[in-house]
C-alpha positions as CSV (number, residue, x, y, z in Angstrom):
1,M,48.6,-1.0,-22.3
2,S,48.1,-1.6,-18.6
3,D,44.5,-1.7,-17.2
4,D,45.7,0.9,-14.7
5,P,45.9,4.4,-16.4
6,E,48.6,5.6,-13.9
7,T,50.7,2.5,-14.5
8,A,50.3,3.0,-18.3
9,R,51.6,6.6,-17.8
10,Q,54.6,5.3,-15.8
11,I,55.4,2.8,-18.5
12,A,55.2,5.4,-21.2
13,E,58.0,7.4,-19.4
14,L,60.5,4.5,-19.8
15,A,63.1,4.5,-22.6
16,L,62.6,1.9,-25.3
17,D,64.7,-1.2,-24.6
18,S,65.2,-4.4,-26.7
19,R,67.2,-6.4,-24.1
20,P,65.7,-9.4,-22.3
21,L,63.2,-8.1,-19.8
22,L,63.1,-9.1,-16.1
23,V,60.1,-7.8,-14.1
24,L,60.3,-8.1,-10.4
25,D,57.7,-7.8,-7.6
26,V,59.0,-5.9,-4.6
27,D,57.3,-7.1,-1.4
28,D,58.8,-10.4,-0.2
29,V,60.8,-10.6,-3.4
30,L,63.2,-7.7,-3.0
31,L,62.1,-6.3,0.3
32,E,60.9,-8.3,3.3
33,F,57.2,-7.7,4.0
34,V,55.5,-10.3,6.1
35,G,58.1,-10.3,8.9
36,P,58.3,-6.5,9.2
37,F,54.5,-6.1,8.8
38,T,54.0,-8.7,11.6
39,R,56.3,-6.7,13.9
40,Y,54.5,-3.5,12.9
41,I,51.1,-4.7,13.9
42,Q,52.5,-6.2,17.1
43,S,53.6,-2.7,18.0
44,N,50.0,-1.7,17.5
45,E,48.6,-4.4,19.9
46,H,47.6,-6.8,17.1
47,E,49.0,-10.2,15.8
48,I,48.8,-12.4,12.8
49,A,47.8,-16.0,12.9
50,F,48.1,-17.3,9.3
51,G,45.3,-19.7,8.6
52,S,45.4,-18.8,5.0
53,F,47.6,-16.8,2.6
54,R,46.0,-13.4,3.2
55,L,46.0,-10.6,5.7
56,R,42.3,-10.0,6.0
57,G,40.7,-12.5,8.3
58,N,44.0,-13.4,10.0
59,I,44.7,-10.3,12.2
60,K,43.4,-10.1,15.7
61,H,43.5,-7.5,18.5
62,R,45.9,-9.1,21.0
63,P,44.2,-8.0,24.3
64,S,40.6,-8.8,23.3
65,G,41.2,-11.5,20.6
66,E,38.7,-9.6,18.4
67,L,39.2,-10.1,14.7
68,A,40.3,-6.9,12.9
69,S,37.8,-5.6,10.4
70,D,38.7,-5.5,6.7
71,E,38.8,-1.7,7.0
72,R,41.2,-1.8,10.0
73,V,43.5,-4.2,8.1
74,A,43.4,-1.9,5.1
75,Q,44.4,1.0,7.3
76,F,47.2,-1.0,8.8
77,I,48.6,-1.7,5.3
78,A,48.3,1.9,4.3
79,D,50.0,3.1,7.5
80,F,52.7,0.5,7.1
81,F,53.5,1.6,3.5
82,A,53.7,5.2,4.7
83,A,56.3,4.1,7.2
84,Q,57.9,1.3,5.2
85,A,61.4,2.8,5.4
86,D,61.4,2.3,9.1
87,W,60.6,-1.4,8.8
88,Q,61.5,-3.1,5.5
89,I,64.9,-4.5,4.7
90,E,66.4,-6.2,1.7
91,V,65.6,-9.9,1.1
92,D,68.9,-11.7,1.6
93,G,71.0,-11.7,-1.5
94,A,68.5,-9.8,-3.7
95,A,70.5,-6.7,-4.5
96,E,73.7,-8.6,-5.5
97,A,71.8,-11.1,-7.6
98,V,69.7,-8.4,-9.4
99,A,72.8,-6.3,-10.1
100,G,74.4,-9.2,-11.8
101,L,71.3,-9.8,-14.0
102,A,71.1,-6.1,-14.8
103,R,74.3,-6.3,-16.8
104,H,72.4,-8.2,-19.5
105,A,68.7,-7.5,-19.0
106,E,66.3,-4.6,-18.6
107,I,65.1,-4.7,-15.0
108,V,61.8,-3.2,-14.0
109,L,60.2,-3.3,-10.6
110,L,56.4,-3.8,-10.5
111,T,54.8,-3.4,-7.1
112,A,51.1,-3.7,-6.3
113,M,50.5,-0.8,-4.0
114,P,48.6,2.5,-4.0
115,H,50.3,5.0,-6.3
116,A,50.4,7.5,-3.5
117,H,53.2,5.5,-1.8
118,R,55.5,5.4,-4.9
119,S,57.8,8.1,-3.9
120,V,58.4,6.6,-0.4
121,R,59.1,3.2,-1.9
122,R,61.4,4.8,-4.6
123,E,63.6,6.3,-1.9
124,L,63.7,3.1,0.1
125,L,64.7,1.0,-2.9
126,D,67.4,3.4,-3.9
127,S,68.8,3.3,-0.4
128,L,69.0,-0.5,-0.4
129,G,70.7,-0.9,-3.8
130,F,67.7,-1.2,-6.2
131,P,68.0,1.8,-8.6
132,Y,65.8,0.2,-11.3
133,P,62.6,1.8,-12.7
134,L,59.7,1.4,-10.4
135,L,56.1,1.0,-11.5
136,T,53.1,0.9,-9.1
137,T,49.8,-0.7,-10.1
138,E,46.4,-1.1,-8.5
139,T,45.2,-3.6,-11.0
140,A,46.4,-7.0,-12.4
141,K,50.1,-7.2,-13.3
142,G,49.8,-9.2,-16.5
143,P,48.7,-6.3,-18.8
144,A,51.5,-4.1,-17.5
145,I,54.1,-6.8,-18.3
146,R,52.7,-7.2,-21.8
147,A,53.0,-3.4,-22.3
148,L,56.6,-3.4,-20.9
149,R,57.6,-6.1,-23.4
150,G,56.5,-3.8,-26.2
151,D,56.8,-4.8,-29.9
152,H,60.1,-6.6,-29.4
153,H,59.7,-10.4,-29.2
154,R,62.3,-10.5,-26.4
155,P,62.5,-13.0,-23.6
156,V,60.6,-12.1,-20.5
157,A,60.9,-13.3,-16.9
158,F,58.7,-12.4,-14.0
159,V,59.3,-13.0,-10.3
160,D,56.5,-12.7,-7.7
161,D,55.5,-14.3,-4.4
162,I,51.7,-14.3,-5.1
163,P,50.3,-17.0,-7.5
164,R,47.5,-14.8,-8.9
165,N,50.1,-12.3,-10.2
166,L,52.1,-15.0,-11.9
167,L,48.9,-16.4,-13.5
168,S,48.0,-12.9,-14.7
169,A,51.4,-12.6,-16.3
170,R,51.0,-16.0,-18.0
171,E,47.6,-14.9,-19.4
172,S,49.1,-11.7,-20.9
173,V,52.5,-13.0,-21.9
174,A,52.1,-16.7,-22.7
175,D,55.8,-17.4,-23.1
176,A,57.0,-15.6,-20.0
177,H,59.3,-17.4,-17.7
178,L,57.7,-17.4,-14.2
179,F,59.3,-17.7,-10.8
180,N,57.7,-18.0,-7.4
181,L,60.1,-16.6,-4.8
182,M,59.0,-15.9,-1.2
183,A,61.1,-14.2,1.5
184,M,59.3,-16.5,4.0
185,P,59.1,-19.9,2.2
186,S,57.3,-21.4,5.2
187,L,54.1,-19.6,4.0
188,R,54.2,-21.6,0.7
189,Q,52.3,-24.4,2.5
190,L,49.3,-22.1,2.6
191,L,49.3,-21.8,-1.2
192,P,47.5,-24.1,-3.6
193,P,49.8,-26.2,-5.8
194,L,51.4,-24.1,-8.5
195,P,51.3,-25.0,-12.2
196,S,54.3,-26.9,-13.3
197,D,55.5,-24.1,-15.6
198,I,56.1,-21.8,-12.6
199,A,59.6,-22.4,-11.1
200,V,59.6,-22.4,-7.3
201,V,62.7,-20.9,-5.7
202,D,63.5,-20.1,-2.0
203,Q,66.4,-17.8,-2.3
204,W,68.2,-15.4,-4.7
205,S,71.4,-17.5,-4.9
206,E,69.2,-20.1,-6.6
207,A,67.0,-17.8,-8.5
208,G,69.7,-15.7,-10.2
209,P,71.3,-18.4,-12.3
210,M,67.9,-19.8,-13.2
211,I,66.7,-16.5,-14.4
212,A,69.9,-15.9,-16.4
213,R,69.4,-19.2,-18.2
214,A,65.7,-18.5,-18.9
215,L,66.6,-15.1,-20.4
216,G,69.4,-16.6,-22.5
217,F,72.6,-15.4,-21.0
218,A,75.2,-16.8,-18.7
219,R,75.6,-15.1,-15.3
């Protein structure tokens, strides 16, 4: 089961399914995050200057130039998730591509965020055309993906923008098909080189057919 008891509880609520499994991250895979979050903190007199692929250590108070503390950044993130419906929009082409894949695969959304924000995210995803089961987790994603696969030795694909989540999936489900998709591909230059078994894609028009082939059906 998942290392997160609440995530395990959410997984247990799902109906058993033997179709190919497609697990999707949400932020910067289905919903834009970096762009909206940047605009959000700008509205709060702060700015991001990405020197690394992380928020902590890269946010400054615009008038003073003072670096925001880790606690302040954490509060920004929490406040943004509470107001996400006012800021986040669909990643271009995501809803259409996933709907096509959903005709042949079980789709599960797995987002790394505090469980307290699950209901707000659920409403936003529904409004933007993503009616698929939503899981939240506050720990590594790999164990949750292994639990989702269950006892069926079915094909699994996982799409995420953050390398550590993809590597966690590979550790837990060795034969998973892994895809790195980023709503803002320019940030990929801040990442270390990805292992060769992780497919790098920049848009859903490219990712959809690749995922369909990986899971064994034509799209």
